[in-house]
N, C-alpha and C positions, 0 to 999 in steps of 0.2 A: 580618460574616456570611460564611458559606461560599457557594460557588457555588450549591449546592443550595438554600440558604435564599434567596438573591437570586432564583433562578429561580422558586421557589414563590411568593414575594411578588410578583414581576413578573406572573406568570400570574394570581394572585388579584386584584391591583389592576386589570389590564387587563380581566378578566372583569366586574368591577364598573363599568367605564367610568371608572376613576380614572387615565386615561392621563397627564394633566398632573401629577397628584400623584406618579405613578410616576417620571416624569422628575426631578421635584424631589427625591424621596427616594432613589432607587436609582442615579442616574447620577452619574458623576464630573464634575468641572468641565471636564475636558479631553476629554470623550467625543467620538467620531467616529461619525457616522451616514451609512450609504451606501445609496442607492437604486440601482435598475437604471440602467445608462448611458443617457444621452439624456433622462432625466426631469429636471424642474426640481429644482434643489438636489440633484443626484446625490450630492454629498459635502458634509456640514455638520459643522463642528467647534465644540465648546464647548457647554456645557449650555444656556445662554440661547438659542443659535441652534437647538439641537435642540428646545427647548421651544417656540420660535416656529414652527418647522416643524410641530410637532404641533398647535399652535393653528390654524394656517392650514388643515391637513387637516381638522380637526374642524369648523371654521367653514364649510367647503365642503360638509359633509354636511347634507342637508335632513332625512333620516330614516334610522334604522337599522332594518332589517327583521329581521335576524338576524346574530349573530356567534358564532363558536366559536373557542376557543383550546385547542389540545391541551395535555396535560400536558407539561412541559418534560423534555427528555432532557439529562442532564449528562455531560460528558466532561472531566475535569480542570478547567480554569478557563473552559470554554466551556459554553454550553447552547443548545439549539435548540427551536423550537416551530413548529407549523403554525397559521396563522390563516386563517379563512374569514369573509368579510363579504358581506352582501347589503345594500347601501346605495343610497339615492337621493342623488345629488349635485345641488347647486343648478344647476350649469351643464351637467352631462353626463347627467343622468337616472339611472335605476336601473342598477346595476352589481353583478355578482357577482365578488368577488376571492378569490383563493387564493394564499397566499404562505408561504414558509419564512423564518423569522427565525433569525439566528445572532448570539449575544452573547458577548462576552468580559468576564470579571470579574477585577478586580485590587483587592486590599485592600478587598473587600466592596462594590465599586461597579462598575457597568457602564461599561467604557471604550471599547467598540466595539460597534456593532450594524450588521447588514447584512441587507437584505431581498432575496429572490429571488422573482420572479413574472413571468408572461407579461403583455404589454401587451394 
């Protein structure tokens, strides 16, 4: 798949709530995932670890009130998208989140992802 095809499929799957399937299908085995410094698991390596991180995040959500994912913008082997969430977490209560995601694609798979957001 081209970077544009990966980006489009990523956005489509995430919009449908197929986040775990997205990791399984579109991520390389050696993927690296980066959160903002100071957050738990700020850097995670390997598809299984990224999948586990995603499961933990989803398990902590009590209810999704709204979520929006922008159309991806592709530049070379990178793409970016903006994500907005209005969710209620089991421990923290209702939170509105806004973040920018940047992905790197190599050989048709996501090899790096990084999330930028305010705490």
